[in-house]
N, C-alpha and C positions, 0 to 999 in steps of 0.2 A: 504493500500500499504505500502511494506516494504521500510524504508529508511536507508541511510548509512552515515550521517552526522557524523563528528568527534566531540568529546567534545569540541575542539577549535572553530569550526564553531558555535556550538549551544551556544557559549557565546555571540554572536551577537543577539539582540533582534528580528530583522526581520527574520533572518534565523531560530531561534528557532519557532516563529510563524508559518512560512511557513513548517517546519517540521511537526508540530502538524496537519496543514491542509493537507498536502500530506498523512499522516497516515489515515486520514479519508476516503480517496478515495478507493472504493472497485472495480474499473473497470466495474461497471455495465453497463455504456454506456446510461443510461437513458438520460443523458445530451445532448447526440448527437440528440435525438429526437426533441429537441426543441431550438437547437442552429441556429440562422439564417445564419451564414456563412456555416455551414455544409450542411443546407438545400439547400443552393444555389450551392455550390462548390462540396460537396460530398467527400471532402479530410478529412481523419481523422485527420490530423494535424491541420484542421481548424475547429475542434470541441474542446469543453472544455477538454475532455479526452486526445486528442491528445496534446493540449497545456500544459497540466499538466505534461505530460511526458517529453516534451521539457524543461519545467520549472525545473523539477526535476533533469534531466541530467545536466543541466547548473549550478544549485546551489550546487548540491552534488559535482561536480567536481570543483566548486570555479573557473570557467573559464570565460573569456570575452565571451560575447554574440556574435554568429556569424550571418551571413546574413539569413540562413535558419530560425534560431530561431526568429529573428526580424521580418521577413516577415510573419509568422504566428501570432505572438503576435500582430503586428500591424494590422492585420486584425480583431482582436477581438474588437467587439463592446462595451464590457464592459456592455452589455444589463442586464446581471445577470439573463437571463431566465434560465440558468442551475442550479442557486442556488434555484429557485422555484421548479424545477424538482427534484433535488437531494435527494434522501431518506437517505443519510448518513451525511447530513449537513456540506458538503464541502464549506468552505468559499472562493470561487473563487475569489471574489472581492479583498480581502487582498492578495491573491497569486498572481494574475496577476499585481496588484499594485507593489508589490515587484519585480516581473520581469521587470516591465518596469523601475523601479528606476535602477535596476542592469544594464539594457540595456543603460540607459542614461549615466551611470557612465563608461562603459566598452566598448561601441561600437560607432565608428565614422561613423556617417551617411555620405552619398554623400553631396558634398557641396550645391547643390540646396536644397536638403531635409532640411539641416540644416538652410538655410536662410529662407525658407518657414516658419519653425517651430519658428524662432525667429522673424518673422514679425507677426505671430499670437500671440505670447506670448507678443510682444510690444504693439499691437493695441486692440485686443478684450477685454482684462480686464480693458481698460481705456476708459470711455465713451466719453471723449473729443476727443481722438484720433480716436475712433471708427466712430464718427460723421464725422470727416474729411475724413476718409477712404471712407464712404458711398457716400459723395459728390463727391469725386475723381473718385468713381467706376461708376458714371453716364456716364463719358467720355470714359471709357473703355468697357462698357457694349456691344457695338456694335460688338465688337472683341470676346466677349464670346465664340459663336458658334464655330468660327475658332479655338480658342485656345483649346476648348475641344477636338477637333479632332486631335491636334498634339500630345497628349499623354505626358507623364511625368509630370514634375512640370507645364508646360504650360496648361495642361488640369486641373490641381489642381486650378491654378489661374483662368482659365475659369469658373470653377464651383463656385469659390468664387464670381466672378463677377455676375453671373447668379442669385446666391441667395441673392445678395444685393437688398434692397428695391429701387423701381423706384422713390420714393420720400420720403421726410422726415416725420416722425410721428408727430402729433400734440403734443406740449409740455404738461408735466403734469400740471393738473390744481391745484396741491399742491406744484409746483415748488418754492423753497426758503423757504418753511415752515419747521420748525423742529418738530412741533407737530400740530395735528388736534384735536380738542376737540370733546367729543362726543355729539351727537344731543339730547340724552335723559339722564336719570340719570346715572352717571358713575357706570360701572361694574368692570372696570379694565384698565390696561394699557398695550399696545403691541407695539414692535418694528416691523417694516416690512423691510425686506431686499430689498433694491433698486436694488442691482444687477449690472451687467455691460452692457451686450448685451441687456438684456430685458429693461432696462432703456433708451436705445436708439431706439431699434426696435418697442417697444409697451408700452410705459408709461401708456397707457390706462388700463393695466392689474393691476397695483398697484393702480391706481386711483380708479378702480371698487371695489377692496378689501378695500380701506380706506373708501370710502363711506359706504359700506355695514357694516363695523365694527363700524364705528361711529354712524351709524343708530341704532345699537343694543347696544350701551353704552359703546363702548371702546374707550379710547383715544389712538391715533396712533401716534408714534415718530419715527422719522427718524434719527437715531443717527449719530452724527458728527464722521467723521474719518472712517466710515464703507466703505468697497470696494468690489472687486470680492471675491466670496467665495473661490476661489482657485482651483475649479474643473478642469479648463481647463489645466493649467499647471501640476496638479496632475496626470491627465491621459497622459500627456506626460512624465511621469517619473521624473519630476523636483521637487524633494522632498522638498529642501530648499525653493524654491520660493513658493510652495503651502502652507508650514508650516507658512511661514511669513505672507502669506495674511490671513491664519486661525487666527493667533495671533492677527493681526490688527483688525479683526472683533470681536474676543472675547474681546479685550480691550474696543472697543466702546460699546459692549452689557453690559459689567460688569460695566462700568461706569454709565450706565443707571439704572442697578440692584442696584447698591451702592447708586444711588441718589434717584430718586422717585419710583424706583421699576419697575419690569417688570413681567407680568403674562406669556408671551410667547414671543418667536421670531418666527414671521410669514414668511413664505416662499411661494412665488407663482410661482416658477419655481422649478419644482420637481428635476431636474438635479442638481440644487444647494442644495436642501433639503437632497439629499442622501450624498453628501459630508459633509454638516455641521453636520448631525446626525452621522457622522464618526469621527468628530474632536477629540473626547475622545480617539479613538484608534490612530489616526495619532500623537496625542502628548503626547502618554502615558508615553513615557520616558523622558519628559521634566519637570524637578522638579518644575519649576515656572508655567507651564501651564496645567499640567495633570489634576488637579482637577477642574480648571475653564473650560477646554475644555470639560471634562465630564459633567459638570453642564449645559453648553450651549448645548450639544447634546441632553440632556434629555429634556431640555424646548423648543427646536424648534420643530415646527409643520408646516406641510403644511397647506395652508388656508382651504382646505375642511376638513382636519382632525380636525381642530379647530371648523369650523362652524358646524360640524355634532353634536357637543356637545352644541350647543347654540339655543335658541328660536329665529328663525327668523321672528316670526309672520305669517300672512297670505300672501301668494302670491297674487300678483295683477293680474287681467285678462290680457292676451296677446295672440298674434297669436298662433294657435295649430301649434306647429312645431316639427317635428321629428328629433331626433338627433342621429347621429351615434357616440358613444363615443369611443375614442381613448384612451386607457390607456397607458400612457407614460411608458417605461421600469423602468425608475428611481422611478416612482410611484408605479406600481405594483409589480416589482421584487425588486427593491433597498430599498422601504420603506414599502412594504407589504400593501399599501393602494390600496384596490380593490372595495369594495362595496360602500364606502362613497361618491365618486363623483356622481355615478349613483342614489344613494338615494336622494341626494340633488337635483339633476336636475329633478327626477320624482316628489319629493315633491313640487318643484317649478311650476309643471304643464307641463312638457315636456314629450313627448314620447321618450323613450331612447332604441336604438337599439345597439346591439353589433356585430361587424363584425367577419367573420371567420378569424382564426389565430390571434387573438387578442393578443396573447403572444408574436408574432413576433415584432421585432423592425422594425421602419419605415426608418432606415438608417441615421438618423441624429446624434445621439450620440456624442454631443459636436462639435469637429472638424472633426468627422470622415467622413461626407459627403464631406468635403474638401481634406482630406488626402487619401481616398479611394473611389472616385467618381464612379468608376464602380459599385462595389458592393453596395454603397449607393443608387445609382439611381435605380438598380434592386429591391432592397428591398422597396424603396418607391413606385415604380410602382406596386409592389406586394400588398403593404398596400392600396394604393389608390383604386385598382381594388376591394379589399374586402370591403373598406369602401362604394365605390359607389354602390356596390350591394345591399346594405341595403336601397337604394333610400332615403337617407336622405335629408332634407332641409339645414342641415349644420353638421359640424363636431365639436365636442367640445374635448378639452384635457386640460392638466394642466402643459405643458411645453413649452416654447418659442421656444425651438430648433425644437420639432415636428411640431409646428405650421408653421414655416419657411419651414421645409422639405416637409410636405404634402402639403402645399398651392402651392408649385412649381411644383406640378403634377396634380391639379385638379382646376376646376373653382368653386367648391362648397366651401362656405365659412368655414373657419376653425378659431374657436373662443376659448378663454380660458374660462373655466367653470365658473370662478368667474365673468366674464362680463355677462354672462347670468343670473347668481344668482343675481347680483347686479340689473339687469333690472327687473328681476321678483319680486323683493322686494322693488320697488320704485325708482330705479336709472334710468338713461337714457338708451335708446336702444342702443345697440353697433353699432357704425358707420358702420362697415363692413357688418352687418346684415340688417341695414337700407337701404344700397344701394343695396343689393343683392335681398331682398325679398319685 
């Protein structure tokens, strides 16, 4: 694609990167075939190619974002399926991230939209606040259905209430512990990202990872000072806030590396993993953090990515279960982790089936299911239909957002892969599975 940026514009690092990305696009349209919003809406501007044209026109002319551009960029899930499909290597992720930052800086959203985004930013990355919000949601839940019918911001708040769990999760069995010693001879030392939403909604996920890692010889550390990975505000275009959250985590992990050392930073939420592995790019122009951010990005691994390289021993006998594996977009498209989860589950004795349209997003996408509830619900229902068609005993996936989204549309248990692997190799049976089967 031909571009017409001025030399002055290209002095800006973000613009220079976007210009190179735009030049790689050859207008082939392969991306339209795998884009969830284009599949649903059939609008070229709701495809990656259409959004690329909108972004190019906005950035080249160095103009504030307009309502039309914002509408179609907001509808993008950042599922990155287009990047898997693209034969030209267009880094759509970095391009749309730049567009969102530009929108945040130049476009004034309606008051209700600004307020909702501010509430999400203030609550979701903070586990303490999130717990209080979930407790309060109990009283608003009866109104969720009515609110969803009202449209606008009320519909978004209704969706948020409907997604909130009906009861609090059991606290982590490792709550208050800074380190957990290995159960056998020590092989190494790893940090596990506690995260924000997942630590509130399902602490059992990190508990399972910790049990399995310590059983195979790894000391597990939960670094002081670590917090939200920054993905939530990053996808809202709030660059300064996301970079600060990234720096906080980098500082926490570097302290451990400089102390007793780390072999890896383990991530059990693939949505977080995609962002953390991009820290090196996000902070590339920061002289104090560029090298450290790159180091952290390189040593960060999804839990299945780490376990596939380990000797887990022999799986213990368990029920013969058929699993429909849902590959989170952040896993398969964002991190290119595809075969490892399925191989681990098969090695553990489960029968693994893949649904049709496995490349399409379930509609979670961070806060997308709140901000774009109509599209997100249509994608969820389509995903659930394909998953249920495999006639599974349960659905396995590697991202808390997908678990929450898919669970809201089916009675089939949706469980994190690591909880199943922990059970298969000597851990407790997942509570959700124990109740359902």
